[in-house]
N, C-alpha and C positions, 0 to 999 in steps of 0.2 A: 195779791198777785203771786202766782206760783212760779217756781223756777223754770218749768217748761215754757210758761208764758213769756217770761223775760228772755229766755234763749231764743224763742221764736221771734220775738220783737227785734232782737239784735240781728238775727239772720235776715229777716224781712227788710229792715232798714239798711243793712249792708247791701242787699240786692238793689235797693233803690239808689244808693250812692254809686255802685258800680255801673248800673244801667245808665245813670245820668252821665258818668264819666265816659262811657263808650259812645254816648250820643254827642257830647260836647268835645271830647278828646282832650289831649294835653299830656304833660309829663306825669310821672309817678307821684310827685308831691301834690298835684291837683287831685289825683285819685284819693289820697289820704285825706285831703281837705273835704272832698265830697262825701266820703264815708263818715267823717266826724260830723259834718253838717247834717247828714241824713239821720244819724243817731240822735243828735241834739233835737232836731226838728220832730222826729218821730215821738220821742218821749215827752217833749213839750206839748205836742198836739194831743197825745194820749191824756196827759194830766189836765190840760185845759178843757178837753171834752168831759173829763170826769168831774171837774169843778163846776162847769156850767150845765152839767147834766144833758149834754148833747151826745147822742150816740147813734151811729149807723154803721153798718158793715162790721159788726162785732165779730171778732175771731176769738172765741173763748173769753178769757178775761181781758183781752186787748180791745180797745176801741179803735178798730182798724181804719174806719173812715177818717176820723179826726187825726189819727196818727199819720196817715198817708198825706192828708192835706198839710199838716205841719211840716212833714219831711219835704214835701214839694216846695212849700213856701221858703223854707230855710235854704234849700238847694238853689232855687232861682235867685233869691236875694244874695246869697253868698257868691254865686257865680257872677252876678252883676257887679258886686262890690270888688270881686277879685280881678276885674279887668283893668285895674289901675296899673299904669305903666310908669316906671321911674325913668326920668331922663337925667343923664349925667352931663354936667357942663364942662 
């Protein structure tokens, strides 16, 4: 993996996180959560795709298809788990 590939992956996953935040809305701490989830899901999807030899939509050294699917999965599951509301008695 090259440094430009890593930087491009960070930029692309950050765009995924911010786009998801603009779609779902919420305060700034949710934006930070969505960006972190997008990063984690992006690189997890990239690594899982490399280990399983599944590749589609490659962008240079990045397995763009699996990375995008991983990012989307982490964002949707993270948003779903983040809906927990705390009630005070």
